[in-house]
C-alpha positions in Angstrom: 250.8 120.5 65.4 248.1 118.4 63.6 248.7 117.2 60.1 246.0 119.5 58.8 247.7 122.6 60.2 251.0 121.3 59.0 249.7 120.9 55.4 248.2 124.4 55.5 251.5 125.8 56.7 253.5 124.1 54.0 251.0 125.1 51.3 251.1 128.7 52.6 255.0 128.7 52.4 254.9 127.3 48.9 252.3 129.9 47.9 254.4 132.7 49.2 257.2 131.5 47.0 255.0 132.0 44.0 253.9 135.4 45.2 257.5 136.6 45.6 258.3 135.3 42.1 255.5 137.2 40.6 256.4 140.3 42.5 260.0 140.1 41.2 258.8 139.9 37.6 256.5 142.9 38.2 259.2 145.0 39.9 262.0 144.5 37.3 260.4 146.7 34.8 259.8 149.4 37.4 263.4 149.3 38.6 264.7 149.6 35.0 262.7 152.8 34.7 264.0 154.4 37.9 266.2 157.5 37.2 268.6 156.7 40.1 269.1 153.1 38.9 269.8 154.3 35.3 272.3 156.9 36.5 274.0 154.7 39.0 274.5 151.8 36.6 275.5 153.9 33.6 272.4 153.5 31.5 272.1 157.2 30.9 274.5 160.1 30.6 273.9 163.6 31.7 275.0 166.1 29.0 274.7 169.8 29.9 272.0 169.0 32.4 270.0 166.8 30.0 269.6 163.0 30.5 270.6 161.1 27.4 270.2 157.3 27.1 273.5 155.5 26.7 274.1 153.9 23.3 273.9 150.4 24.7 270.8 151.1 26.9 268.5 148.7 25.0 271.2 146.0 25.3 271.5 146.6 29.0 267.7 146.4 29.5 267.6 143.3 27.4 270.4 141.5 29.2 269.1 142.3 32.7 265.7 141.0 31.8 267.0 137.9 30.0 269.5 136.9 32.7 266.7 137.1 35.2 264.5 134.8 33.1 267.3 132.4 32.3 267.9 132.1 36.0 264.3 131.2 36.4 264.5 128.5 33.8 267.6 127.0 35.4 266.0 127.1 38.8 262.8 125.4 37.5 264.9 122.7 35.8 267.0 122.1 38.9 264.0 122.2 41.3 262.6 118.7 40.3 266.0 117.1 40.6 266.6 118.8 44.0 263.2 117.8 45.2 263.7 114.1 44.2 267.1 114.0 45.9 266.5 115.8 49.2 262.7 116.0 49.3 260.1 118.7 48.7 260.3 120.3 52.1 264.1 120.7 52.1 264.1 121.8 48.5 261.7 124.7 49.4 263.9 125.6 52.3 267.0 125.5 50.1 265.3 127.5 47.4 264.4 130.2 50.0 268.0 130.4 51.0 269.1 130.9 47.4 266.4 133.6 47.1 267.6 135.4 50.2 271.3 135.3 49.0 270.3 136.5 45.6 268.3 139.4 47.1 271.3 140.3 49.3 273.7 140.3 46.3 271.3 142.5 44.3 271.0 145.0 47.2 274.8 145.1 47.6 275.6 145.4 43.9 277.7 148.4 42.9 277.8 147.7 39.2 275.8 145.8 36.6 278.4 143.0 36.7 
């Protein structure tokens, strides 16, 4: 593989990371609004067939969004240190691994905790 193709490939991989980050930010609001998500995670109660928001619903929404963004801040802070220690290429690979594990944990979650 020529160095030009390699540079394009690495740039494309880094760009996909940014795309996935933006996608996650856009999706979180939609997921919080899904009825099945709200019901499964105790964000609403059904009283006599009527959906009623739980008393702590604003707090739950806020904490979900805040912890997501705090994780982003921690990841951005750790990224430069990781890149300096193991190199840019391996830090992108490692970050992709963390992203995949995080997605798997989210998919398997049975409660908010």
